[in-house]
BALOBA-1460 file (C-alpha; in Angstrom, 3 decimals):
// residues 77
<rec num="1" residu="m" x="0.000" y="0.000" z="0.000"/>
<rec num="2" residu="k" x="2.785" y="2.451" z="0.864"/>
<rec num="3" residu="a" x="4.373" y="2.135" z="-2.574"/>
<rec num="4" residu="g" x="1.011" y="2.983" z="-4.126"/>
<rec num="5" residu="l" x="0.869" y="6.143" z="-2.027"/>
<rec num="6" residu="d" x="4.400" y="7.274" z="-2.914"/>
<rec num="7" residu="l" x="3.392" y="10.085" z="-5.245"/>
<rec num="8" residu="d" x="3.399" y="13.822" z="-5.713"/>
<rec num="9" residu="w" x="0.752" y="14.885" z="-3.186"/>
<rec num="10" residu="s" x="0.843" y="18.438" z="-4.540"/>
<rec num="11" residu="d" x="-0.534" y="17.117" z="-7.873"/>
<rec num="12" residu="r" x="-4.323" y="17.155" z="-7.432"/>
<rec num="13" residu="k" x="-4.939" y="14.324" z="-9.934"/>
<rec num="14" residu="q" x="-2.406" y="12.024" z="-8.254"/>
<rec num="15" residu="k" x="-3.812" y="12.853" z="-4.821"/>
<rec num="16" residu="v" x="-7.414" y="12.150" z="-5.884"/>
<rec num="17" residu="l" x="-6.437" y="8.822" z="-7.483"/>
<rec num="18" residu="a" x="-4.496" y="7.765" z="-4.380"/>
<rec num="19" residu="i" x="-7.348" y="8.665" z="-2.020"/>
<rec num="20" residu="q" x="-9.832" y="6.802" z="-4.210"/>
<rec num="21" residu="m" x="-7.553" y="3.740" z="-4.268"/>
<rec num="22" residu="l" x="-7.168" y="3.830" z="-0.489"/>
<rec num="23" residu="e" x="-10.938" y="4.221" z="-0.018"/>
<rec num="24" residu="r" x="-11.559" y="1.161" z="-2.237"/>
<rec num="25" residu="q" x="-9.038" y="-0.860" z="-0.217"/>
<rec num="26" residu="v" x="-10.670" y="0.156" z="3.079"/>
<rec num="27" residu="s" x="-14.125" y="-0.734" z="1.729"/>
<rec num="28" residu="s" x="-12.823" y="-4.068" z="0.453"/>
<rec num="29" residu="l" x="-11.267" y="-4.851" z="3.846"/>
<rec num="30" residu="q" x="-14.522" y="-4.015" z="5.629"/>
<rec num="31" residu="q" x="-16.522" y="-6.254" z="3.285"/>
<rec num="32" residu="w" x="-14.037" y="-9.100" z="3.690"/>
<rec num="33" residu="v" x="-14.170" y="-8.861" z="7.491"/>
<rec num="34" residu="d" x="-17.983" y="-8.780" z="7.416"/>
<rec num="35" residu="r" x="-18.136" y="-11.883" z="5.207"/>
<rec num="36" residu="h" x="-15.345" y="-14.026" z="6.624"/>
<rec num="37" residu="l" x="-14.866" y="-13.293" z="10.306"/>
<rec num="38" residu="d" x="-17.320" y="-14.187" z="12.999"/>
<rec num="39" residu="d" x="-17.985" y="-11.858" z="15.920"/>
<rec num="40" residu="v" x="-15.421" y="-13.544" z="18.198"/>
<rec num="41" residu="v" x="-12.576" y="-13.026" z="15.726"/>
<rec num="42" residu="e" x="-13.813" y="-9.635" z="14.502"/>
<rec num="43" residu="q" x="-14.227" y="-8.105" z="17.956"/>
<rec num="44" residu="p" x="-10.522" y="-7.300" z="18.566"/>
<rec num="45" residu="l" x="-10.420" y="-5.579" z="15.154"/>
<rec num="46" residu="r" x="-13.575" y="-3.534" z="15.719"/>
<rec num="47" residu="p" x="-11.935" y="-0.393" z="17.227"/>
<rec num="48" residu="y" x="-9.531" y="-0.177" z="14.282"/>
<rec num="49" residu="l" x="-12.221" y="-0.757" z="11.673"/>
<rec num="50" residu="d" x="-14.451" y="1.814" z="13.366"/>
<rec num="51" residu="a" x="-11.610" y="4.366" z="13.392"/>
<rec num="52" residu="i" x="-10.905" y="3.830" z="9.686"/>
<rec num="53" residu="t" x="-14.599" y="4.168" z="8.890"/>
<rec num="54" residu="q" x="-14.901" y="7.341" z="10.966"/>
<rec num="55" residu="v" x="-11.919" y="8.990" z="9.275"/>
<rec num="56" residu="r" x="-13.226" y="8.004" z="5.846"/>
<rec num="57" residu="d" x="-16.711" y="9.330" z="6.599"/>
<rec num="58" residu="q" x="-15.455" y="12.597" z="8.112"/>
<rec num="59" residu="d" x="-12.634" y="13.499" z="5.811"/>
<rec num="60" residu="l" x="-13.576" y="12.522" z="2.265"/>
<rec num="61" residu="e" x="-15.606" y="14.797" z="0.078"/>
<rec num="62" residu="p" x="-16.817" y="13.828" z="-3.366"/>
<rec num="63" residu="v" x="-14.838" y="15.125" z="-6.310"/>
<rec num="64" residu="e" x="-16.490" y="16.433" z="-9.453"/>
<rec num="65" residu="d" x="-17.776" y="13.006" z="-10.586"/>
<rec num="66" residu="g" x="-19.291" y="12.243" z="-7.154"/>
<rec num="67" residu="t" x="-16.756" y="9.601" z="-6.084"/>
<rec num="68" residu="p" x="-14.803" y="10.029" z="-2.851"/>
<rec num="69" residu="g" x="-11.403" y="11.537" z="-3.333"/>
<rec num="70" residu="g" x="-11.297" y="15.100" z="-2.158"/>
<rec num="71" residu="t" x="-9.979" y="16.022" z="1.220"/>
<rec num="72" residu="g" x="-12.451" y="17.259" z="3.763"/>
<rec num="73" residu="r" x="-12.471" y="18.789" z="7.216"/>
<rec num="74" residu="g" x="-9.267" y="18.067" z="9.026"/>
<rec num="75" residu="a" x="-7.710" y="16.157" z="6.147"/>
<rec num="76" residu="p" x="-4.415" y="17.263" z="4.699"/>
<rec num="77" residu="a" x="-4.855" y="19.300" z="1.537"/>
């Protein structure tokens, strides 16, 4: 994941693409956990998953096409 985020963050297009990629990975992880882990195994992960979800929900604004990718309140510009 880090190699995929090694980019020119001052370039708006690169930043939007990276944020969209990261958002897809977070969503994919959440779906995988929901499908494959029962409550006993998932419970220790819950605080981390909740934190990721909270940051995503708070700090991503839609870009022109409506997909997440812009930075929002409290997110680095």
